[in-house]
C-alpha positions as CSV (number, residue, x, y, z in Angstrom):
1,M,23.5,-26.3,-10.9
2,K,25.2,-24.7,-8.4
3,Y,25.1,-20.7,-8.6
4,D,26.6,-18.0,-6.0
5,F,23.4,-15.6,-6.5
6,C,20.3,-17.1,-7.4
7,I,17.8,-13.2,-8.7
8,L,13.9,-14.8,-8.5
9,G,11.5,-12.6,-11.0
10,A,13.5,-11.0,-14.5
11,G,11.6,-7.2,-14.7
12,L,13.4,-3.9,-14.3
13,A,14.8,-4.9,-10.9
14,G,15.7,-8.8,-11.7
15,L,18.1,-7.9,-14.4
16,S,19.2,-4.8,-13.8
17,L,20.6,-6.4,-10.1
18,A,22.5,-9.2,-12.2
19,K,24.1,-7.0,-13.9
20,E,25.7,-5.3,-11.5
21,L,26.4,-8.6,-9.4
22,K,28.4,-9.7,-12.3
23,S,30.2,-6.1,-12.6
24,I,31.3,-6.1,-9.2
25,S,32.1,-9.5,-9.2
26,D,33.5,-13.5,-10.5
27,A,29.7,-14.6,-8.8
28,K,27.9,-17.0,-10.3
29,V,24.5,-15.8,-11.1
30,V,21.3,-16.9,-12.6
31,V,17.7,-15.0,-13.0
32,I,14.8,-17.1,-12.8
33,D,11.0,-16.3,-14.4
34,P,8.2,-18.7,-14.9
35,N,6.5,-15.9,-16.7
36,G,9.0,-14.6,-19.2
37,I,11.6,-11.3,-19.2
38,A,9.7,-8.3,-18.8
39,N,6.2,-10.2,-19.0
40,G,5.2,-8.0,-15.3
41,A,5.1,-4.8,-14.2
42,S,8.2,-3.9,-16.2
43,G,6.4,-5.5,-19.3
44,S,4.2,-2.0,-20.4
45,P,5.3,-0.9,-23.7
46,L,6.6,2.7,-22.5
47,G,8.3,4.5,-20.2
48,L,9.9,7.8,-18.2
49,S,12.3,7.8,-16.0
50,N,11.6,11.4,-14.6
51,P,13.4,13.1,-12.0
52,A,10.6,15.3,-11.8
53,T,7.7,12.9,-10.2
54,G,4.3,13.4,-8.7
55,R,1.5,16.2,-9.6
56,Y,4.1,19.3,-8.8
57,A,7.0,18.0,-10.2
58,T,8.8,17.6,-7.3
59,K,12.9,16.6,-7.7
60,S,12.7,12.7,-6.8
61,W,15.1,11.6,-3.8
62,R,18.5,11.0,-4.9
63,A,17.7,12.6,-8.5
64,E,21.1,13.1,-10.1
65,E,22.8,9.6,-9.2
66,S,19.9,7.4,-10.3
67,L,19.2,9.5,-13.7
68,Q,22.7,8.6,-14.1
69,A,22.8,5.2,-13.9
70,C,19.8,4.7,-15.7
71,K,21.6,6.3,-18.8
72,N,24.4,4.4,-18.5
73,N,23.1,1.4,-18.2
74,L,20.5,1.5,-21.4
75,E,23.9,3.2,-23.1
76,E,25.9,0.3,-22.7
77,V,23.4,-2.1,-23.7
78,S,22.5,0.1,-26.4
79,S,24.4,-2.3,-29.1
80,Y,22.5,-5.7,-27.8
81,S,19.5,-4.5,-29.8
82,S,18.9,-3.7,-33.8
83,E,16.3,-1.6,-32.6
84,L,16.3,1.8,-31.0
85,F,14.8,1.4,-27.4
86,Y,14.9,5.2,-25.9
87,S,16.2,8.4,-26.3
88,Q,16.7,11.6,-24.3
89,S,13.6,12.8,-25.1
90,G,13.0,15.5,-22.8
91,V,9.3,15.8,-20.9
92,I,7.6,18.5,-20.6
93,R,5.0,19.0,-17.3
94,P,2.4,21.6,-18.3
95,A,0.2,22.7,-15.2
96,M,-3.2,22.2,-15.1
97,D,-4.4,24.8,-12.9
98,S,-3.9,27.7,-11.0
99,K,-2.8,25.4,-8.0
100,I,-1.2,22.8,-9.8
101,A,1.3,25.9,-11.4
102,R,2.4,27.5,-8.3
103,R,3.1,24.1,-6.5
104,M,5.1,23.4,-9.3
105,Q,7.0,27.3,-9.3
106,E,7.5,26.3,-5.6
107,N,9.4,23.2,-6.2
108,L,11.5,24.0,-8.8
109,E,12.8,26.9,-6.7
110,S,13.7,25.2,-3.9
111,N,14.6,21.6,-4.7
112,N,18.3,22.5,-6.0
113,W,18.4,21.2,-9.5
114,P,21.5,21.0,-11.4
115,D,21.7,23.3,-13.9
116,D,19.7,23.5,-17.2
117,W,17.4,20.2,-16.1
118,C,14.6,22.1,-15.5
119,E,12.9,25.5,-16.4
120,W,9.4,27.3,-15.6
121,L,8.0,28.0,-19.2
122,S,5.3,29.9,-19.0
123,E,1.6,30.1,-20.9
124,D,3.4,31.7,-24.6
125,E,6.5,29.6,-24.3
126,I,4.9,26.4,-24.2
127,K,2.1,27.0,-27.2
128,T,5.2,27.7,-29.1
129,R,7.6,25.1,-28.6
130,F,4.3,22.6,-28.0
131,P,1.7,23.7,-30.4
132,D,-1.8,22.6,-29.5
133,L,-0.9,21.6,-25.7
134,Q,-3.1,22.3,-23.2
135,S,-1.3,24.9,-20.7
136,E,-3.3,28.2,-19.7
137,Y,-1.0,27.8,-16.6
138,G,3.0,27.1,-17.9
139,G,4.5,24.3,-16.8
140,V,8.0,22.7,-16.2
141,W,10.3,21.9,-18.9
142,V,12.7,18.9,-18.0
143,S,15.3,18.5,-20.1
144,Q,17.4,15.2,-18.7
145,G,13.6,12.8,-18.9
146,I,14.3,9.9,-20.8
147,T,11.6,8.2,-23.2
148,V,12.2,4.1,-23.4
149,A,10.7,1.0,-24.9
150,I,11.1,-0.8,-21.4
151,P,10.2,-4.7,-22.9
152,E,12.8,-4.1,-26.2
153,Y,15.3,-2.7,-23.2
154,L,15.2,-5.9,-21.1
155,Q,15.5,-7.9,-24.2
156,A,18.9,-6.3,-24.5
157,L,19.8,-6.4,-20.9
158,S,19.4,-10.1,-21.2
159,K,21.1,-10.6,-24.7
160,Y,24.2,-8.2,-22.8
161,L,23.6,-10.8,-19.3
162,N,23.9,-13.9,-21.4
163,S,27.2,-12.6,-23.1
164,K,28.3,-12.4,-19.6
165,K,27.9,-16.2,-18.6
166,I,24.1,-15.1,-16.9
167,D,21.9,-17.6,-17.1
168,I,18.2,-16.8,-17.9
169,F,15.5,-19.4,-17.2
170,E,12.1,-18.6,-18.4
171,Q,8.7,-20.3,-18.6
172,L,9.8,-22.8,-15.8
173,N,8.0,-23.2,-13.0
174,Y,9.6,-24.6,-9.6
175,E,9.4,-25.6,-6.0
176,L,11.7,-23.7,-4.0
177,N,12.8,-25.0,-0.4
178,R,15.6,-24.3,2.1
179,I,18.3,-26.9,2.9
180,S,20.9,-26.8,5.4
181,D,22.6,-23.9,3.8
182,S,21.9,-23.7,0.6
183,W,18.5,-22.4,-1.2
184,V,17.4,-25.0,-3.7
185,L,15.1,-24.8,-6.4
186,D,12.8,-27.7,-8.1
187,F,12.1,-27.6,-11.8
188,Q,9.2,-30.1,-13.0
189,S,11.6,-30.9,-16.2
190,S,13.9,-33.1,-12.3
191,K,16.6,-30.2,-13.2
192,K,17.6,-29.0,-9.9
193,I,19.8,-25.4,-8.9
194,E,21.1,-25.2,-5.5
195,A,21.9,-21.6,-4.7
196,K,24.0,-20.0,-1.8
197,H,21.8,-15.9,-1.8
198,L,18.7,-16.0,-3.2
199,I,17.2,-12.4,-4.1
200,V,13.5,-11.4,-5.3
201,T,12.7,-9.4,-7.2
202,A,9.0,-10.2,-7.7
203,G,7.8,-7.2,-8.0
204,I,4.0,-7.7,-6.1
205,K,4.2,-10.8,-6.7
206,T,7.0,-11.5,-3.8
207,Q,3.8,-11.9,-1.0
208,E,3.3,-15.0,-2.7
209,F,6.1,-16.0,-1.4
210,D,5.8,-16.4,2.8
211,F,8.8,-14.9,4.5
212,W,8.3,-11.9,2.5
213,K,4.3,-11.9,3.4
214,Y,4.8,-9.1,5.9
215,L,6.1,-6.1,3.7
216,P,3.3,-4.0,2.9
217,L,2.9,-3.7,-0.7
218,H,-0.1,-2.4,-2.2
219,A,-0.9,-3.5,-5.7
220,V,-1.5,-1.0,-8.3
221,K,-3.4,-1.4,-12.0
222,G,-1.9,0.1,-15.2
223,Q,-3.2,0.7,-18.0
224,V,-2.3,1.9,-21.2
225,A,-3.0,2.3,-25.2
226,I,-0.8,2.0,-27.8
227,F,-2.6,4.4,-30.5
228,E,-1.3,5.2,-34.0
229,A,-2.0,8.8,-35.2
230,E,-3.7,9.5,-38.2
231,S,-0.7,11.8,-39.4
232,E,2.0,12.1,-36.6
233,F,2.6,12.6,-32.8
234,P,2.7,16.0,-32.5
235,Y,6.0,15.8,-30.0
236,S,8.9,14.4,-30.2
237,S,8.9,15.3,-26.2
238,A,7.1,13.0,-23.4
239,V,4.4,14.9,-21.7
240,S,3.1,14.1,-18.3
241,A,0.3,15.7,-17.3
242,L,-3.4,14.3,-16.2
243,G,-0.7,10.5,-17.5
244,Y,2.3,10.6,-19.5
245,F,1.6,10.8,-23.2
246,A,5.7,9.8,-25.4
247,S,5.8,8.8,-28.8
248,I,7.8,5.2,-30.0
249,D,8.0,6.3,-33.4
250,S,6.8,9.2,-35.7
251,K,3.1,7.9,-35.9
252,T,2.9,5.2,-32.7
253,F,2.2,6.0,-28.8
254,V,1.5,5.5,-26.5
255,A,-0.8,7.0,-23.1
256,G,-1.5,5.9,-20.0
257,S,-1.5,5.8,-16.8
258,T,-4.7,4.4,-14.9
259,Y,-3.7,3.9,-11.3
260,E,-6.3,1.7,-9.9
261,H,-6.1,0.7,-6.5
262,N,-9.7,-1.1,-6.4
263,F,-10.1,-3.7,-9.3
264,V,-11.8,-7.3,-9.8
265,H,-9.5,-7.9,-12.7
266,E,-6.1,-8.0,-14.1
267,Q,-6.8,-7.0,-17.5
268,P,-7.0,-4.1,-19.6
269,D,-10.7,-2.8,-19.9
270,E,-13.1,-0.2,-21.7
271,N,-13.3,1.7,-18.5
272,G,-9.4,1.9,-18.3
273,L,-9.3,2.6,-22.3
274,T,-12.2,5.8,-21.5
275,Y,-10.3,6.9,-18.6
276,I,-6.6,7.4,-20.9
277,E,-8.4,8.7,-23.8
278,D,-11.0,11.1,-22.1
279,R,-7.3,12.7,-19.8
280,M,-5.1,12.5,-22.8
281,L,-7.6,14.9,-25.1
282,K,-7.4,17.1,-22.0
283,V,-4.2,17.7,-22.4
284,M,-4.1,17.1,-26.2
285,P,-7.3,17.9,-27.2
286,E,-6.0,18.8,-30.9
287,M,-5.6,14.8,-31.4
288,K,-9.3,14.4,-31.4
289,G,-10.6,12.0,-34.1
290,K,-6.5,11.7,-35.2
291,Y,-5.8,8.9,-33.9
292,R,-6.8,5.2,-34.2
293,L,-6.6,2.0,-31.3
294,I,-3.4,-0.4,-31.6
295,K,-3.7,-2.2,-29.0
296,Q,-3.9,-2.0,-24.7
297,W,-1.7,-3.6,-22.3
298,S,-2.0,-3.4,-18.0
299,G,0.0,-4.6,-16.0
300,V,0.0,-4.6,-11.5
301,R,2.6,-2.9,-9.6
302,A,4.1,-2.9,-6.5
303,S,3.6,0.3,-4.6
304,T,4.5,0.8,-0.2
305,P,3.1,3.3,2.3
306,D,5.6,5.6,1.8
307,R,6.2,5.4,-1.8
308,K,9.9,4.2,-1.8
309,P,11.3,1.1,-2.8
310,I,12.2,-2.0,-0.6
311,V,15.9,-3.0,-1.1
312,G,18.1,-5.6,1.2
313,S,18.3,-8.6,3.5
314,H,15.0,-10.2,5.1
315,P,15.7,-9.8,9.2
316,N,15.5,-13.1,10.5
317,I,16.7,-15.3,7.8
318,K,20.5,-15.8,6.4
319,D,20.9,-15.2,2.7
320,C,17.5,-13.8,1.5
321,S,17.1,-10.7,0.4
322,V,14.5,-8.4,-1.1
323,F,14.1,-5.3,-4.1
324,T,10.4,-4.7,-4.8
325,G,8.2,-1.9,-4.6
326,L,9.3,0.2,-7.5
327,G,5.8,1.7,-8.3
328,S,5.8,3.5,-11.0
329,K,9.4,4.6,-11.1
330,G,10.7,1.2,-12.6
331,L,12.8,2.9,-15.2
332,L,14.0,6.0,-12.6
333,Y,15.6,4.0,-9.6
334,S,16.0,0.0,-10.7
335,S,19.6,1.2,-11.8
336,I,21.2,2.8,-9.2
337,L,19.1,0.3,-6.2
338,A,21.0,-2.7,-8.1
339,K,24.3,-1.4,-7.7
340,D,23.1,-0.3,-3.7
341,L,22.5,-4.2,-3.1
342,A,24.7,-5.5,-5.0
343,R,27.4,-3.6,-3.8
344,S,25.8,-5.1,-0.1
345,L,25.8,-8.4,-1.0
346,I,29.3,-8.2,-2.2
347,N,30.9,-6.0,-0.4
348,G,28.7,-5.7,3.3
349,D,28.2,-1.9,1.6
350,T,25.2,-0.5,3.8
351,I,22.1,-0.1,1.9
352,P,19.7,2.8,2.9
353,D,17.5,3.5,5.8
354,A,15.0,4.7,3.1
355,V,14.3,1.8,0.9
356,S,15.4,-0.9,4.0
357,P,13.3,-3.4,4.5
358,Q,13.9,-2.9,8.3
359,R,11.4,0.6,8.5
360,F,8.7,-2.4,8.5
């Protein structure tokens, strides 16, 4: 089988790119993942598309267009799922000390936010709107934040792609070779795929490809826990402080995440659970004794030295591109950067310098 584009990786980056390539061209596209859809870091049970990032709620790079692109994709594929997998829940970001509060307020004033996106709430305002949330110093309310059940979103996106005649092959091992001007993937089943252009969207596993080993990707393990509340999770909005806490439904909620830069295994463990619970109860002390653990999850994200993704063509190899390094901002950046890369591959548009592989 012959294709114009072969995408290696069926997470947020890979499936978003497949959608954008098909939306602006009649190219023949295939997505391949030996582990399956949302099997890596994109398999986190719940995530936030939050434009106010980091400890001090700094406005993210390309915040407006990134969030709009994310919303558009969520809306477009929502009919391909029987479940409601996202909501514009908003995100409350309580400041946990006076220094953080001061820096948050400075960012709020200087970051040129769109009207009605962010506002500062005093301690009393937070107590009124978010009872029992620990905040002696006030905090930032981000009305545009989105909570997403990521695996359900990616399954819906895969069904959307199938409807657009994009092939997705899961759980198939292959051997990759460069033959003449084509990329050839040989499968154990004797099936063979040939593609003109190869795009690696494999997260931290991008480093397993010899031609991308030079990229300065850093592995960060993140663990989350899924809990069931005794009565119900107290907030319809997501909470971001010492981690993030967001509900899947009225009783089930997710708490996370650890940021483990030095780890000996990739599985969830008791230390991760303890870390998550300790931080959760500092933010929501009234939850103590009012929840039970359902299960744990862990994944390994790919981070970069400047915390920006890596998107674009290989400096020396023709018809070879990469889309990785999304870190903890996969939901926020995958849609807009997929548009950038698709336009570059189809129309020759320039990739922003801030994310280009050429910066390394």
